[in-house]
N, C-alpha and C positions, 0 to 999 in steps of 0.2 A: 425485510426492510425495517432500517428503523423508523421512528414514529415523529422524530424530530431533528432538526439540523442542528449539528453538534459547532457552537462557536469556533470552538481550538480545534480542530479536525485535522489530524495525522496528514489527511491529502495537502492540506495548506499549511503545514507546520514551518517550512523555509519561508512562506513570508511575513507567518506573524511572528518568527525567532527575528526576523530581522528588521521585521516594521510593524512594532507591538498593535498600534492603533489601529494600522488594517483591519485587525479581525472583526474590530465592532462595525466600522466604518461598512467591511461587505459584506456583516450579515445583517445590516439596514437594508440592503440594496434588494431587491423584488429578484426570484428565480430566474434566472436565464439561460439557454442552451444554444447548441448550435448544431449542426450536421456531425461536426466531427466528435462532438460529446455525446450524442444517440449513437455514433457508427461505434465510439467506444464500447459506451455502454451495451450495446448488443454482442459485439465482438468478447466482452466478458463474458457472457450469456451463453456463449457459445462454448467457452473455453472449459467455464463450470457446466457444461453437461456431458462435454467428452471425458472429464476428466474424472468427474461421479462415476458416468458409464465404465468406466476403466478400471476403476477401483471397488467393482461388485454392485454400484447400487442401482436402485429401479429407476429411471427418470425418465422424460418425456422429452422428443427430439424437436428443439425451438427454431429451427431455419426456417418454415414456413412462416412464421411468425416477424420474422429478422429482416426490416424493410432494406439494410445493407448487406445482408448477405449475397456473397460473391464468393468464386473462387479461392481469390488471395485471403480472404478470410478464413475459408475450410483450412485453407493448408498452414492459415498462422495457429487455427486454436485446435489440430493436430500437432505440429510443431513441439508447440506448449505443452501440451498433455504426454507428449512421447518424453520429453526433458524433464516433466514433475515425474513420470512414472518411474524412469530410471533413478533420477535421486532415491524414489520412495524404495527402490529395490535394494541400492546400497545401502540404504539406511534397515534395512530390512534383514541385512545380512548380516549386518553388525550387532542387530540386536532384537528379539522377537517382541520387545515389549513399546514398539516404535507406534505412533500413533499420528494420523495424517487427519487433517481439517482441511473442509473446500470452503470457500466464500466464509470463513470466521467471522464474528464479529470480535475484537476485542478491546477490551477497555483498561486506558491505561489513566484513571481519574485518580490514581493516588498518587500520582506526577502533574497532572493538566485536568484545573476542575470539568468534571463532564467530560470528558475527553475519551472518545473511540473513533472506532473506523471499521473497517473490513480486510482483511488481510485474502487473499486470494487462496494461496495455498501453504498451509502449516504442517513439517515435518518436527513432532518430538522426539528426541531417540537418543537415550543414554542422557549424557550430559549438554547435548547440544541440542538448538531451536533450529530451522531451517525455514525461514519466511520464501517465499517467491511471488511475485509480484510482477504482474504482466501487466505491459504497455502496448499499445497497438497506435500511439501517433508514432508519427514518421519526420516531426516536423527537428524536434528538438534531441540529440541522444542524451538519455537518462542515466547515472550513475550511481551505483549502490555505495560507494564510496561516504560512508558518514552522513549516510542519505535521512535528514528529518523525519519524514515519513515514513522509513523503515525502520527506526531508530523509535520511532513512538509506537509502533508495531510491538517491536522484539520488548520493549518495555509493558506493554498489555500482554504478552505473553508470561513475561517473568513474575507480574501482580496475580495472573488467571492462576498459571501451573507451577509455580516453582513450589509451592507444597508438595506437589507429587513428584515434579520429577528432578533432579539437582542441578539445574541447568548453572552449566558454567563458558559457554560460550553459543552467540549467537550469526548464523552464517545468514546472510540478506543477497537476495539474487532478483535481480532488475532483467525478465525475459521482454527483449525487443525486437521481434521479430522482423518488423518490415525495413529494421535498419541495419539488420543480421547484428543486433546487441545482445550482449550477457556476459553481464556487469555483476559481479562478485563481491565481497566485501564480509571479513570476519570482524567479532568483537567479543572482548572478554565480557561479562556479565560486569566484573569488576568497573571496567571501561565506561562501559554502555551507565550505569549509574553513576557514576563520576559526572558525567557529561550531562546528565539529566538534572544533578543536584547544582552544576555550575553554569548553566546553559537554559534547559529549558525550563523548568520550574520556576525560574525569575522572569524570563521574557514571556511566561504562561499566567504568572501573575499579574503583569502589567497590561498582556493582550487583553484579558477577562475584563479587567477595570475601564477598558480604552484610556490607557495612561503611555507612557514614556513616550521615546522621540518618532516625530515621523519622519520616515527614512525614504520618500517618494524618488529621490534620484537616484540612489543606489542599491534599491531593492534589487532591479530584474537582474543585477549582473550576479546579485546572489544567488539565486534561484534557477539561474543556467542550469543543466545538470540535474535538475532535482524533480522536474516534471510538474511545474506549477506554475508553468507558463504560455503562451500562447503557443497553440498548434495548429499550423497550416491553416490559419485565418479565425480560428476559434476558442476560447477556451478551453485547454484540456479539463475536464470535469468528471465524475462519476455520478450520476443521480442514486442511484443506485446506493451509495453509502451516508448519504445523509440521511 
């Protein structure tokens, strides 16, 4: 777990891109959580356990320590594991040099000062990076289409692995089983870097400095479908990423 909070985290990128001053305003607030955030974090722990086990790792079953564990969470985590493993199998068939990483911290500080986040599953194979992000919330359907959080993760992959893998394309997947939502979006490295230079970097500079136009009236509409909005009465947050 990271030792500090990211002022400009990937998970809140949609918000601070739309409203740069919000980053510093939120950083000044004390940490808060909700039963939904706790439930989401525990679901991620279960997903991580199942995926690491399926990949052959020696891991300890966390279920007895999960206060929110129930049949639904078990089924959701199992479905996530099966989905990721099917993707891994497809990539491994195409390339023996496929790399699979679970709960991988990604550093995109070349684009955003002190920018980092945690990707649920990364598959790097051939010229493609596949990023799978699990969403446990069922309040709002999250889209992978030009999703700022996942595009930040993708930039982190390029920053960290492009010297080892000749990455040309990024496939981004939102897996949201409680809504039956599997959203996929593919972007070329060239288009991703263009977005970073034209949109992300300028917004990040303003946000880190606490400058820019405050867009309180229009921010929520921008965030719809991006995952950084109220979920079932609580803010959808992931304490493990801070």
